[in-house]
Structures are given as structure tokens and as C-alpha cells.
C-alpha positions, 0 to 999 in steps of 0.5 A: 464549505463548498465553493467554486474556485478562481481556477476554471473547472478542468474539462478533460476531453473524453471520447464521445463514441467508439470503443473508448467512449467515456475515456481519454484516449491519450491517457488510456492508450499510452498507459496500455502501451507502456504496460504492454511494452513492459510485459513483452520486454520481460517476456522476450528478454527476461534476463535483460529485464531483470538486470535493467530493473534491478539497476533502476532500483539500485540507481534510484536508491543511491541517488534519491534515498534522501528524497524519499526519506524527507518527502515521506516526512513532509506528507505526514506533517502536512496531513497532521497540520491540516487536521490539528489546526481548527480552521482547516480540521473542521472543513467537511469534504463535500460541504457542510451538508454532505452525508457519508455514503458508508458506515464508519465500519465499512469505511475503515474496512475498505481503506484497510483492505485496500491499503495494507491488508495483504501485507499484514499476513506476510510482514507481521512475522517477517518484519519483527523477526528480521529486525529482531536479528538486525536493525539500526540499533544493533548495527550501531552497537546499542543492542544485541541482535536476537536477544530479549533486549532487542525486541522493543527495537525490532518493533520500533522499526516495524511500526515505523515502516507500517505506521503513521508515515505509510498511512500519511502517504496515502492520506495526503493523496486521498485528502488532496483528491477529495478536497479538489473533487468535493469542495472545488468541483474538479474531476476525481483524478490526479491532475485535478490536485495540481490546479492551483499550480498549473491551472488550465495547462492540465487540460493538455499534455501536462495533465495527461502525463500526470495521469499516465504516471499515476496509472503506471504507479498504480499498476506496478504498486498493486502488482508488488502487493498482489505478488507478495500475496499470491505467493503466500496464498499459494503456500497456504494452498499447499499447507491445506491440501498437501499437493507437492506441485504447489511448492519447490524442493526448497519449500518455497511456492512453485511458479505453477502454484503462484500462477494458479493462485494468481488466476483465481485471484484475478478472476474473482477480482474482475467479477467483483470490480464489475459489481462496483464499490458499493457492492462487491468491494464493500462486502468483501471489505466487511468480510475481510475485517470480520475474518481479521478479527477472528484471526487476531483473536486466535493469536491473542488467546493462544499466542504470546498475549503478554508480549503482545500487550507490551508491544502495543503499549511500551512498543508503541510509546518507543516508536512515537518517542523516536519517530521524529528522529527516525523520520528525519534521519538519512544515512548517506553512502560511506565506506566507514562503519557502521555508516556503510551498513546503516546506509545499506539497511536504510536505502537498499534493504528496508526504509527507502524500499518501503517508502517507494512502495507506499508512493507507488501504491498511493495513487490507487489507495489515495483515489480510493480513499477519496472515493469513499470519504465524502461527508467526513471532515478533514480531521475525521479523514486524517484520523480515520486514514492515518491513526486507525489503520496504523493502530490496526497494523500495530495490533497485528505486528504485536500479537502475530509477530510477538508470538513468532518471536516468543516461540524463537526466544523460548526455544520452542521454534528452534529456528524453524520460523526464522529459517522459513521463507517469508511466505511460510513464516506465518504458517510455521508460527501457527503450526507450532501453536496448535495440533495438526487438525486445528492447524488445518482449520486456522491455515484455511482461515488464513487462505480465505482471508488472503483471497479476500484481501487480494481480491479487494486490492485487485478490484479496487486497483482496476476501478481506480485505473478506470477512473483515472483513464476516464478523466475522473468519471467514477461510473463504470465503462463496461465489462470489457475495459475492466477485463482488459485492466484485470488481464493487464495487471495479471500479466504484469505480475505473472511475467515479472515473477517468471522473469525474476521472481518477486525481486524483479517485481519489486524492482519494476515498481521504481519505474512508477514510484520516483516520478509520482513522488514528485507529483505528490510533493506538488499535490501537498503544496497545491492543497495548502494553497487551495485551502488557504485561498478558500479560507481567505475567500470565506472570510471576505464573503 
């Protein structure tokens, strides 16, 4: 169903000549100035930047925790509603004659690599192990931490943070952008998804602010994800090479090692971004998926496969059964126990942080999903962007995290995995499973997989930022602009890590997450209005 809309097509002004030819100057220059200001501030006043950013994080958690909880539930429910209703689920993105540009395998590979591929290698052990020790069920006294009867609970909460809710966030943005671009002819940029609400006012400063917010959220959200990845990549280089300068005395990655890893990743990602979505990103994503299958097969064959299969079956059922309650429960601040600890767990340590992270990452992943999904129906899009990636995440957590938990429960690890840093838990798990020679081989596979995931995420983020800055034009605007945003992303990560480590990097994300969460709520409402209008119009024709 391709149609023109009763709202005029947005004409976003771009420069006709000069250095910014093809770009909207207000969006591009303003975004650069904000990012440059953040970099300079964190470079010159690192201590002050760390304090202020952490204050912003605490403030946003305290006052907007409930907002994040209910907004994320709303995003998932909207996507599921549109996919399950026959009249809307059958709508094809791009019209009834549209043909998908990419094969299903490449499509899924690209969306997974751009979404949470890096996180799988860090959090597939970190999160189940953390919740194995403490989670809301242990806080309420319903189960005992670090015991066998707490394993299911640890997975329930791990799946909650990396499953349907996370991907529903991405799917909502991707579906909105795809529908307004392919079915209503609007430019492929964030402001287009709000045309039913604001119309032609989006051509001016209101639209510019929306796109600037999306660019800032994209840079900071990608920076956090890549920051986690380069830390683990640096740790992997040490595990493979044994070079002492790559780690600190406490066995965590050194700043020198992280900077080297960051340089390698961003150099490769800039080259890949220049080659475009159909070449570099597509092939890297296919390599990602192939290496991922090889690594997960290793854990299925050598690891705790019985526990893994139990977590894929019983664990997923427990998660789905309790999902409505987990999704809609908010523990408000209080001084009474266990409420006080439940509030800290949800709003300061885990859930709200994740929801803000996914929101900050959503403009990047969402626009990228829209870019690669022409020709899919809404039902196919929602299934492909929510259910399939969620299941892949569940498999990773079940077999990788399950092996780590099994080694700890059976006394083989003797706290070696639990006591390791987040960057090295995966390596410690592998080390306890195989001989030294095989360990080097598997660790090398992890390092290569990390590199390809990191490059895929970074180059996709750069291309998305260029698309937003150019008013939705997907064509590349030259190597210089790609290089500039590659450098900007590198500097944000490097400066914030040097200023305060990953905590400062994580805190910076909330500068972009909160305003974009409001934009996302408006996008959901706007999408529902647009589809209703188009269905009503099609019945009259």
C-alpha cells in the first residue's frame, strides 16, 4: 500500500555547494559543536566532567525511572499490536510490489550485528552471573543468591534486559522510519516519523532539534556499546599475545591497550563505512554471524549443554510467563526494605540503565533497520527485528552464561569467573574448559569476532549519522565527512574513558537518551495515526 499522504512531503533544506553540499548545515554543524564541546570539556576538565555526568545519570534515574519503564513497555506493545492485527500486519514496507534488497540471512545478520552483537560477548557471562548472586527475587527473599534454585531467576532477568523489550525499542523506531519513508515518501530521517503530529513545522527549527537529538543519542549510545567492546577486545589481545602493557596490575585492560584497540577498530570501521551498506557492512555482518555460530557451537559441544538447553526451554518460559509483571512494575524510591534495595537494583544498577542505553542506541539501530528492510511486511519486520534477535540473545546467554554458572556451581571455577572483571569473564570461562593451546585458538576467535562486531557497529553508526545530517539522503557524501564522524566517535570514546573510564562513558549516554525517549513516544503515536489514516483512505478508494 503505497500512497501519498494528506501531509506535504517534507523538503529538508540542504546546502547546494561548498563543503557541506548535500547536508543540512544547522543539523550537521550544531551536532558537531555539541560533540566537540563534550570532548573539549572532558579533556580539559576531566574530574568536573565525570562529576557532572554522573550527577545527570543519578538525576535522570531518580526522576525518570518510571518514565523509562512504562515507555519501553509501550514501544513493545505498539509493535506487537501492529504485527498481530491482520489489516496492519500485512502492509508491505514499500508497497505490494516491493522486493527485499537483502537475503533473509544477510538481513538478520546485519540487524543483529548492529544491535547487540558486541554485548553478547561481554554480558552473556556478566549478566547471568550477576543475577545468579542477586536479583529482585533474592532481594524479596523468594530465592537464595548463588544457589542452584536461583539459576532460573537469574535467566529470567537476563532475558528481560536483552530480549523482547530491547528489540521492541529498536523495532519501533525502525518501523516508523521505514513506513514513513517507503509508504509515505518522506525522507529517511527521524523528523519524518512525526509528520502526522507536526506537519510542515518539521521543515524548520523543530525538525532540526529532533534530528540533532537523534545524532547526539546515536553518537553517545554507540560510544557506550563500542566502549564496552574495545575494553574486552583489548583484554583479548592480552590473552592471545601475553603483552603485559595491555593490562593493569589488577588484570583489567590498561588505557594504552584500550586506545590501541580503539584505533584499530575505528580505522577499520571508517574504511568499511566508505564502502557502504551493500558491501563492507553486509559482508562483515555475514562474517559476524558465521563466527558467532562457530563460537556458540563450541559452547554447546564443550560447555554445560544440559543447563543451556534447560535455560532455552524452561528459562524462556519463565521469562515469558513473568514478562507482563516485570515490564510494568516500577519500584519507587523508599527508605523501607526491601523496597529501597529493589529501587536501587532497578533504577540505579540494572533495568533503567539498560532502557536508557537501548533508547540512546535506537535512532542508530532503528534507522539502520529501516534502511535494510524495504519489501518486508510489518508482520515480517516485527518478527524479524524482535523475535529472531531475541532468541539469538537467549541462546548466547543460555549456553555461554550457563557454562560459566555451571563451572562456579560445581566448584571447578572456585570463584575465578565471578571474581574476574567484566572484560575477562568470558576468557576465564573458556580457560577453564580447554587446554592452553585450544584456549589461545578460541580466544583468537573471540578477538576476531569482537573486531568484526565493533567495526560493524561503528561503521553503521557513522553512515546513520550522515543520513540524518543529509536530511535522509542515503547516498554517501564523500570520504571526508565519513572520516570526520569516525574521528568524532573515536574522540568521544577515548576522552570519556580517559576522563572516568566506562562509568563516565555510560553516564554521558543519558544526555542523549532522555530527550530521545520522548521523541520515540511521539513516533509511536504518530505511526498509529498514519497507519489508521492510510487504512481508512484505502477503504474509500
